[in-house]
C-alpha positions as CSV (number, residue, x, y, z in Angstrom):
1,X,13.9,10.5,0.1
2,X,14.6,14.2,-0.1
3,X,12.3,16.6,-1.9
4,X,12.1,20.4,-1.7
5,X,9.1,22.1,-0.2
6,X,8.4,24.0,-3.5
7,X,8.2,20.8,-5.4
8,X,5.8,19.3,-2.9
9,X,3.7,22.4,-3.0
10,X,3.5,22.2,-6.7
11,X,2.4,18.5,-6.5
12,X,-0.2,19.5,-3.9
13,X,-1.5,22.3,-6.1
14,X,-2.1,19.7,-8.9
15,X,-3.8,17.3,-6.5
16,X,-6.2,20.1,-5.5
17,X,-6.8,21.1,-9.0
18,X,-7.7,17.7,-10.1
19,X,-9.9,17.3,-7.1
20,X,-11.7,20.7,-8.0
21,X,-12.0,19.4,-11.6
22,X,-13.4,16.1,-10.3
23,X,-16.1,18.1,-8.4
24,X,-17.1,19.9,-11.6
25,X,-17.5,16.7,-13.4
26,X,-19.8,15.2,-10.7
27,X,-17.3,13.4,-8.5
28,X,-16.0,13.7,-5.1
29,X,-13.7,16.5,-3.8
30,X,-10.4,14.4,-3.5
31,X,-7.5,14.1,-5.8
32,X,-4.0,12.3,-5.4
33,X,-0.9,11.8,-7.3
34,X,1.9,9.2,-7.1
35,X,5.4,10.9,-7.6
36,X,8.6,9.3,-8.4
37,X,12.0,11.0,-9.1
38,X,10.1,14.3,-9.4
39,X,7.8,13.0,-12.1
40,X,4.1,12.3,-11.7
41,X,3.6,8.6,-12.4
42,X,-0.2,8.6,-12.0
43,X,-3.1,10.5,-10.8
44,X,-6.5,9.5,-9.1
45,X,-9.7,11.2,-8.4
46,X,-12.5,9.9,-6.1
47,X,-14.6,7.5,-8.1
48,X,-16.7,6.1,-5.3
49,X,-20.1,7.0,-6.9
50,X,-19.0,6.8,-10.5
51,X,-17.6,3.4,-10.2
52,X,-20.1,2.2,-7.5
53,X,-17.1,1.2,-5.5
54,X,-16.5,2.4,-2.0
55,X,-12.7,1.6,-2.1
56,X,-12.3,3.9,-5.3
57,X,-10.8,6.7,-3.2
58,X,-8.4,9.0,-5.1
59,X,-5.5,7.8,-3.3
60,X,-6.3,4.0,-4.0
61,X,-7.1,4.9,-7.6
62,X,-3.6,6.6,-7.9
63,X,-1.9,3.8,-6.2
64,X,-3.5,1.1,-8.6
65,X,-2.6,3.2,-11.6
66,X,0.8,3.8,-10.4
67,X,1.5,0.1,-9.8
68,X,0.1,-0.8,-13.4
69,X,2.3,1.9,-14.9
70,X,5.5,0.9,-13.1
71,X,4.7,-3.0,-13.4
72,X,5.1,-3.5,-9.7
73,X,3.0,-3.9,-6.5
74,X,5.3,-1.7,-4.4
75,X,6.0,1.8,-4.8
76,X,9.2,2.3,-2.8
77,X,10.8,5.5,-4.0
78,X,7.4,7.1,-4.6
79,X,5.6,9.8,-2.8
80,X,1.8,9.8,-2.3
81,X,0.4,13.4,-2.6
82,X,-3.2,14.0,-1.7
83,X,-5.6,16.8,-1.7
84,X,-6.7,15.7,1.8
85,X,-5.4,13.7,4.7
86,X,-5.9,10.0,3.6
87,X,-8.6,8.1,5.6
88,X,-7.5,5.0,7.3
89,X,-8.3,2.8,4.2
90,X,-6.1,4.9,2.0
91,X,-3.3,5.3,4.5
92,X,-3.2,1.6,5.0
93,X,-3.0,1.3,1.2
94,X,-0.1,3.6,1.1
95,X,1.7,1.6,3.8
96,X,1.1,-1.7,2.1
97,X,2.3,-0.1,-1.3
98,X,5.5,0.8,0.6
99,X,5.6,4.4,-0.4
100,X,8.4,6.7,1.0
101,X,6.2,9.4,2.0
102,X,2.7,10.9,2.2
103,X,1.9,14.4,1.8
104,X,-1.5,16.1,2.0
105,X,-3.2,19.5,2.0
106,X,-6.7,19.7,3.9
107,X,-6.9,17.5,7.0
108,X,-9.7,15.3,8.6
109,X,-11.2,18.4,10.2
110,X,-11.6,20.1,6.9
111,X,-13.1,16.8,5.4
112,X,-15.6,16.5,8.3
113,X,-16.7,20.2,7.6
114,X,-17.6,18.9,4.1
115,X,-19.3,15.9,5.3
116,X,-16.7,13.4,5.0
117,X,-16.0,12.5,8.6
118,X,-13.1,10.3,8.6
119,X,-12.5,11.1,12.1
120,X,-15.1,8.5,13.0
121,X,-13.0,5.7,11.5
122,X,-9.8,7.0,13.2
123,X,-11.8,7.0,16.6
124,X,-13.3,3.5,15.9
125,X,-9.8,1.9,15.5
126,X,-9.0,3.3,18.9
127,X,-11.7,1.5,20.6
128,X,-11.9,-2.2,21.7
129,X,-13.6,-4.2,18.7
130,X,-16.3,-5.4,21.2
131,X,-17.7,-1.8,21.4
132,X,-18.0,-1.3,17.6
133,X,-21.4,-1.2,16.0
134,X,-20.5,-3.5,13.3
135,X,-19.3,-6.9,14.9
136,X,-15.8,-8.1,13.8
137,X,-15.3,-11.5,15.4
138,X,-12.9,-14.4,14.8
139,X,-14.4,-17.8,14.4
140,X,-12.0,-20.6,15.0
141,X,-11.9,-23.2,12.3
142,X,-9.9,-26.3,12.6
143,X,-8.1,-25.6,9.4
144,X,-7.8,-21.8,9.5
145,X,-4.2,-21.9,9.0
146,X,-4.3,-24.2,5.9
147,X,-4.0,-21.3,3.4
148,X,-0.9,-19.9,5.2
149,X,0.6,-23.4,5.4
150,X,0.0,-23.8,1.6
151,X,1.6,-20.4,1.2
152,X,4.6,-21.2,3.3
153,X,5.1,-24.5,1.4
154,X,5.2,-22.9,-1.9
155,X,8.7,-22.4,-3.0
156,X,8.1,-20.1,-5.9
157,X,5.7,-17.6,-4.1
158,X,6.3,-13.9,-4.4
159,X,6.6,-12.4,-1.0
160,X,5.1,-9.2,-0.3
């Protein structure tokens, strides 16, 4: 996917504009767009406090809206444009959505200056799980693979 720098700068300006508008309306300082073929498919703003949903980050909101608008769960051929570097959750969502590219304005250090320290999560994932403050452990079950076996046996499944 090839896009011009000026188009990407226009998209970034729009993501920043909707983030600032969201702040004025009582929301968080984040905005995002999904763009396909040079056209904005969807927008998203941070809705964490408004929706009481810790996953309602601007990027995730935009990804969800784009999938609904396009009638698909994959966003190949699309660009995620964000007012700020996506946190690990949002970056993972973009990767699962199969976007072609991610473009952002402010970075994780800028976010940290405003009290949104995503660096902590990036750093956490670099450490062994046994050092995390929140235990994440595997508990073996005799039938733990059963859901996957059922999935593999389903001939009409939709792979993703």
